[in-house]
C-alpha angles and dihedrals in degrees: 000000000000112000119223119248090252093053091049091051093048091049093047093047092048091052091049093050094043088055089052091047094064110060121173113249110248122237090248088075124067130196117278112219123197097207098308097337120097106232106163141310136273140199108271092230091054091047092053092048093051091046089055092047107042127044090215092060125077140167110220134157091359091303136103114236123198114189133200134156096225143354094271094052089044092054091051092049093046088049090055090052091045094054090048089055091046093051091050092049090241094129130064135213098010106205109178086231124129124223130186120261112218140171111278091247094048096098094164097051089239098146112030114196099199140310135273140182108278095237091059097061095083099050086057098035090236118169115266121191123218138182124210126191123210110186111196127194116222091258092058103260120134133217113232133177136222112225117240115266086232094063114120091222124041099353112195095008121129120255145168116297086258131000140152148138125290112245125229110288093003118135114234094241093052091046090055092048091050095048092045090054097042097045104028106019092242109161112228110265094012093111131031109244122197128190109233110167146359123225123196116203122191113170142121118272135176091267095050123274127348113218101171131166107202122196112206116215124191132190138177113230133189125245088258090064111110117168118219125187120243105179104046094248096111126069097194145326130239132191106220140183114242091250091057091050092049090050092053091048090051089051092052095245094131123069112257096250094045090049088059093044095047092047090049087054092050090047089053090049090051093048093248095127101081096171113043114209101220113193124206109256 
């Protein structure tokens, strides 16, 4: 079967971005173990500093080991480390939001270990879990959003219509409903949202290391659907043809993670995703 030019471009762009999404971890970072569970990785110099500062931190066998008796004690100890980082200006965009800490290979957040301040996930390369919404009209156009120019990360870049991180203890489906309402004014239950793919991103970023598991959600919306922002995080929305979206992605006008999420949505729309990765919600 001969693929259309658009399908070929989507497939090629996705392959290019997937290659960029999996970056080898440099030797300057060593594994971060939560007791005996591998949870992320950390700069060796930071590991040595923490081991010399806290009795529950140790560098052994070329790994960093953080110990705690239970989830509650772990959250208190991670909070102490977090505030040390904050006081030393080693952490960016402090949110006072808690995210789950999981084993590195727990890509469905099935067995959370404890919780940590959101801003501390990237210094330690902990898993973060995100949801992205791609609303399609029946004729194949997609609603996208421009990030507020006041955003700490990626101001003014283009993004999914709604997207955000999953909070500690929050089911994926509820996280998507919450983000859709906060960012696009979508009333819960007003559109049918389906999970279509899962992207895993592991790459260096300004704040440390992004290790993000992104759940891609698609929906068909009627012509009467008009997203409106509720939380001040979106500058404006646009309803675009796939070609216009692809062009902006090629020009680097979308954030990296939303480029992947939007392309996954377009691939789903074009029938390119043969094996849907359906997460438990």
